[in-house]
C-alpha positions as CSV (number, residue, x, y, z in Angstrom):
1,M,-45.2,-3.4,13.1
2,L,-45.2,0.3,12.3
3,N,-42.4,0.9,14.7
4,T,-40.5,-2.2,13.8
5,T,-37.1,-1.8,12.1
6,R,-36.6,-4.3,9.3
7,I,-33.1,-5.6,9.0
8,L,-31.7,-7.9,6.2
9,I,-28.4,-9.7,6.8
10,I,-26.6,-10.8,3.6
11,D,-23.7,-13.1,4.3
12,D,-22.7,-16.4,2.7
13,H,-21.6,-17.9,6.1
14,P,-24.8,-19.1,7.9
15,Y,-23.0,-19.1,11.3
16,S,-22.1,-15.5,10.9
17,C,-25.8,-14.7,10.2
18,I,-26.8,-16.7,13.3
19,G,-24.3,-14.9,15.4
20,Y,-25.5,-11.5,14.2
21,E,-29.1,-12.4,14.8
22,L,-28.2,-13.5,18.4
23,F,-26.3,-10.2,19.0
24,L,-29.3,-8.3,17.8
25,E,-31.8,-10.3,19.9
26,K,-29.8,-9.7,23.0
27,A,-29.4,-6.0,22.3
28,K,-33.2,-5.7,21.8
29,E,-33.8,-7.4,25.1
30,E,-31.4,-5.0,26.8
31,N,-33.2,-2.0,25.1
32,L,-30.0,-1.0,23.3
33,I,-31.8,-1.0,19.9
34,P,-35.4,-0.5,18.9
35,E,-37.9,-3.3,18.0
36,I,-36.6,-5.2,15.1
37,K,-37.5,-7.9,12.6
38,V,-34.4,-9.7,11.2
39,E,-34.1,-11.9,8.1
40,S,-30.9,-13.5,6.7
41,V,-30.0,-14.7,3.2
42,Y,-26.8,-16.3,1.9
43,T,-26.6,-15.4,-1.8
44,A,-27.1,-12.5,-4.1
45,K,-30.0,-14.3,-5.7
46,E,-31.8,-14.8,-2.4
47,A,-31.2,-11.2,-1.4
48,I,-32.7,-9.9,-4.7
49,S,-35.7,-12.1,-4.3
50,K,-36.2,-10.8,-0.7
51,I,-35.8,-7.2,-1.7
52,D,-38.1,-7.5,-4.7
53,S,-40.7,-9.4,-2.7
54,I,-40.9,-6.8,0.1
55,S,-41.0,-3.9,-2.5
56,L,-44.1,-5.5,-4.0
57,K,-45.7,-5.2,-0.6
58,Q,-44.7,-1.5,-0.5
59,Q,-42.5,-2.2,2.4
60,R,-38.7,-1.8,2.8
61,Y,-35.7,-2.8,4.8
62,E,-34.4,0.1,7.0
63,L,-31.0,-1.5,7.5
64,V,-28.9,-4.0,5.5
65,I,-25.9,-5.8,6.9
66,L,-23.8,-6.7,3.8
67,D,-20.9,-9.0,3.2
68,I,-19.0,-8.2,0.0
69,Q,-17.8,-11.8,-0.9
70,I,-21.1,-13.5,-1.6
71,P,-22.2,-16.0,-4.3
72,P,-23.1,-13.8,-7.3
73,S,-26.1,-13.7,-9.5
74,P,-24.7,-13.1,-13.1
75,E,-28.1,-13.0,-14.7
76,D,-28.9,-10.0,-12.5
77,K,-25.5,-8.5,-13.2
78,V,-24.7,-8.8,-9.5
79,F,-21.2,-10.1,-9.1
80,S,-20.4,-9.0,-5.5
81,G,-21.9,-7.5,-2.4
82,E,-20.9,-4.1,-3.8
83,D,-23.0,-4.6,-6.9
84,L,-25.8,-5.8,-4.6
85,G,-25.5,-2.7,-2.5
86,F,-25.8,-0.5,-5.6
87,R,-29.0,-2.4,-6.5
88,I,-30.5,-2.0,-3.0
89,R,-29.7,1.7,-3.0
90,K,-31.3,2.2,-6.4
91,L,-34.6,0.6,-5.2
92,N,-34.5,2.2,-1.8
93,P,-32.3,5.3,-1.5
94,A,-33.1,5.7,2.2
95,V,-31.8,2.3,3.2
96,K,-28.8,2.3,5.6
97,I,-26.0,-0.2,4.8
98,I,-23.3,-1.6,7.0
99,V,-20.6,-3.5,5.2
100,I,-18.9,-6.2,7.3
101,T,-16.2,-7.9,5.3
102,S,-13.1,-10.0,5.6
103,L,-11.4,-8.0,2.9
104,N,-8.4,-5.9,4.2
105,D,-6.9,-4.6,1.0
106,N,-6.6,-0.8,1.1
107,Y,-7.4,-0.2,-2.5
108,R,-10.5,-2.5,-2.5
109,L,-11.9,-1.1,0.8
110,H,-11.3,2.4,-0.4
111,N,-13.3,1.7,-3.6
112,I,-16.2,0.3,-1.6
113,F,-16.1,3.3,0.7
114,K,-16.1,5.8,-2.1
115,N,-18.4,4.1,-4.5
116,L,-21.1,2.5,-2.2
117,N,-20.7,5.1,0.6
118,P,-22.1,2.8,3.3
119,E,-23.2,4.2,6.6
120,G,-21.0,1.7,8.4
121,L,-18.0,-0.3,7.4
122,A,-16.1,-2.9,9.5
123,I,-13.5,-5.6,9.0
124,K,-14.8,-8.9,10.4
125,T,-11.8,-9.4,12.7
126,D,-12.8,-6.2,14.4
127,I,-16.3,-7.4,15.1
128,D,-17.6,-9.0,18.3
129,D,-21.0,-8.7,20.0
130,K,-20.3,-5.2,21.5
131,T,-18.9,-3.7,18.3
132,F,-21.6,-5.2,16.2
133,V,-24.4,-3.7,18.4
134,E,-22.5,-0.4,18.5
135,A,-22.4,-0.3,14.7
136,V,-26.1,-1.0,14.4
137,S,-27.1,1.4,17.1
138,N,-24.9,4.2,15.6
139,V,-26.2,3.8,12.1
140,L,-29.9,3.6,13.2
141,T,-29.4,6.9,15.0
142,E,-27.8,8.6,11.9
143,E,-24.2,8.3,13.2
144,P,-21.7,6.5,10.9
145,Y,-19.6,3.6,12.2
146,Y,-16.2,2.6,11.0
147,S,-14.3,-0.1,12.8
148,K,-10.8,0.5,14.1
149,G,-9.1,-1.7,11.5
150,F,-10.9,0.0,8.6
151,S,-10.2,3.5,10.0
152,K,-6.5,2.7,10.1
153,L,-6.5,1.3,6.6
154,L,-8.5,4.3,5.4
155,R,-6.0,6.7,6.9
156,N,-3.1,4.9,5.2
157,Q,-4.9,4.9,1.9
158,F,-5.7,8.6,2.1
159,S,-2.0,9.4,3.0
160,K,-0.9,7.6,-0.2
161,E,-3.5,8.9,-2.6
162,Y,-4.6,12.4,-1.6
163,V,-1.6,14.4,-0.5
164,L,-0.4,15.7,-3.9
165,D,-1.2,19.4,-4.6
166,N,-1.8,21.1,-7.9
167,E,1.9,21.9,-8.4
168,D,2.8,18.2,-7.8
169,R,0.3,17.2,-10.5
170,E,1.7,19.8,-12.9
171,L,5.2,18.5,-12.3
172,L,4.1,15.0,-13.0
173,Y,2.4,16.1,-16.2
174,L,5.5,17.9,-17.4
175,L,7.7,14.9,-16.6
176,S,5.3,12.6,-18.5
177,R,5.6,15.0,-21.5
178,G,9.4,14.6,-21.5
179,F,10.5,17.9,-19.9
180,T,13.8,17.8,-18.1
181,S,14.6,19.3,-14.6
182,K,16.4,22.2,-16.4
183,E,13.3,22.9,-18.6
184,I,10.6,22.7,-15.9
185,P,11.5,26.1,-14.2
186,Q,10.3,27.7,-17.5
187,H,6.8,26.4,-16.6
188,L,6.8,26.4,-12.8
189,P,8.2,29.1,-10.5
190,W,10.9,26.8,-9.1
191,S,14.6,26.5,-9.3
192,E,16.2,23.4,-10.8
193,S,17.2,22.3,-7.3
194,L,13.6,22.7,-6.1
195,V,12.4,20.6,-9.0
196,E,14.8,17.8,-7.9
197,K,13.7,18.1,-4.3
198,R,10.0,17.8,-5.3
199,K,10.8,14.8,-7.5
200,K,12.4,13.2,-4.5
201,I,9.3,13.9,-2.4
202,L,7.0,12.5,-5.1
203,R,9.1,9.3,-5.2
204,E,8.5,8.9,-1.4
205,K,4.8,9.6,-1.7
206,L,4.3,7.2,-4.5
207,Q,6.7,4.6,-3.0
208,V,8.9,4.5,-6.1
209,E,12.3,2.9,-5.4
210,Q,13.6,2.6,-9.0
211,K,15.6,5.5,-10.4
212,G,14.7,7.4,-13.5
213,I,11.6,9.3,-14.6
214,L,9.7,6.4,-16.2
215,P,9.1,4.5,-13.0
216,L,7.8,7.7,-11.3
217,V,5.5,8.5,-14.2
218,N,4.2,4.9,-14.3
219,A,3.5,5.0,-10.6
220,A,1.6,8.3,-11.0
221,K,-0.5,6.8,-13.8
222,K,-1.3,3.7,-11.7
223,A,-2.4,5.9,-8.8
224,G,-4.6,8.0,-11.1
225,F,-2.7,11.2,-11.1
226,L,-2.0,11.2,-14.9
């Protein structure tokens, strides 16, 4: 058992767990992954019990396959798979986590990616037997795995949130403080026409269609730039 990789699957859909287990068993038979021992649970409460139990035996899971939308355990302050992932990492910082989720909202996925920092992240519609085994194999050999759908969403999210430079931020701050386009060149090395041009670019970046400064400022606040 010393060379056996322990894997815990956490998903509230039993058929998904069965499918993942079959994928792993076939991959093991084909020598695509090392010797494994797989267990599956369907709720946060069951997962916490499993993790606590194995910790008492001074053992640990090397890999966790984690769904985000699972039945919570409020008494343990675990309300989602993301909370559960934090708990698992706290108990075992060396654990590798692959998130497989049906969520496809850019903002939500981006938060999972930044906060939990999983070694793998995939959208369920991207996953079949080959991609699942590829994800597991990559992560077990210290290589991250991100499915095609998630990579695309991530690029879109980054393009919306991380393209503003320091001058853009300063311009937004000045606008939020009530400075006009005529006054801003006193604080930035721009002409009034350049100020108007940069404001137009910011509207495009922040996807603001309404005219006026207030909608632009509100969009910047919502995106976390102010």
